[in-house]
N, C-alpha and C positions, 0 to 999 in steps of 0.2 A: 861178236855178241858181247854186250856189257854184262858183267856179273853184279847182281844187286843183293844186298842184305837189307831186309825190311824189318824195322824195329818199331813196334807199337804194342801197347798192352791190350788193345781191342782186337780180338780174333777177326771180327767182321772187317776191320780196316786193313789188316794184313792180307786177308783174302781178296778184298777189293783191289788193293794195290797190285797184288800178285796177278790177278786176272787182267787188269789193265796192261801190265807190262808184258804178259805172255803174248798178247796180240801184236806187239810191236818189236819183236826180236830182242827182248831183254831176257836174261836168264836169272831168275830169283834163286840164288844158291843157298839162302838161309833166311830164317825168320827168328826174331827174338821178341819176348814179351816184356823185357825190362833191360835196364842199362848194364847190369852185370853180365847177363847172357850175351848182350850185344858186343861187349868188349871181348869176351871169350871167343865168340864166333868170328869176330873181325880178325883176331890174331890167327885163327885156324884157317879161315876161308880166304882172307885177303881180297875182299870184293873190290870191284872198280868204284862202286857207289854205295852209300848207305842212306836210306831214308830213315830219319830219326824223329820219333815223337818226342815232345818235351815232357809232358806230364805222364809219368809211369810210376808204379809201385817199386819198392826195393831200392832202385837207383834211377833218378830222372835222367832225361836225355842230355841235359847240360853237363852233368857229371860224366856221363858216358862219352860225350863228345870230347871233353878235356882229356880223358884217358886215351881215347883213340888217337887224337892229334899228338899227344905225347909219344905214343907208340909209333905213329906214322904221320909226320907233319904234312905229307902230301895227300892224306886221305880226303876223299870227296864225300863229305857228309852234307846232306840236304835236310834241313829241319822241316818237319811237318807239324804245324801247330794249329790250334783253334784260335778264333778271334779272341781278342782280349789278352793275348800273350806277347804283345809287342816288346815289352821290356826284356823278357827272356829271349825273344828272337834276336834283338840287338846284342844281347850278351853272347849268344851263340855265334853270331857273325864275328864279333870281336875275338872270340876264342878260336875261330878257324873254320866255322861252317861255310860252305861255298854258296849257299843260297837257302831259300825257304819257300814253302808252299803253305797256304792257309786252307784249313779244312772248313767247309767241304770244298772240294776242287773237282774240276772236270778232267776227264781222261786226257784230252789234248794238252791241257796245261801241265799235267804231270810228265807226259812224254816230252814236251818241249823243254821243261826244266832239266830232265835227266839226259837229254840228247846233247847237251853242252859238254858232256864229259866223255 
């Protein structure tokens, strides 16, 4: 069972992703509402996969991605972004994100993206 850290400032999005993953044998081991908490939780939990929102308060997803990749170059971080964030998604891929999902997304798309890891 893959261990997932879900990072998004929107509670409803974290709950939605968590609900989708629970139906498909993924274990959500943690949730974070900003980049700083995501980094802290990554270091403690060492999840198999991180779903990372780009736009968040305190520390954005791009900055958190950089810190996580510096800590663990093999980290599997999937960017979850809204339409219109193409520049930031490209930057995230260059920095080491393993893929991206555009909001809103369907459950099967999320599962397919995370099943690669």
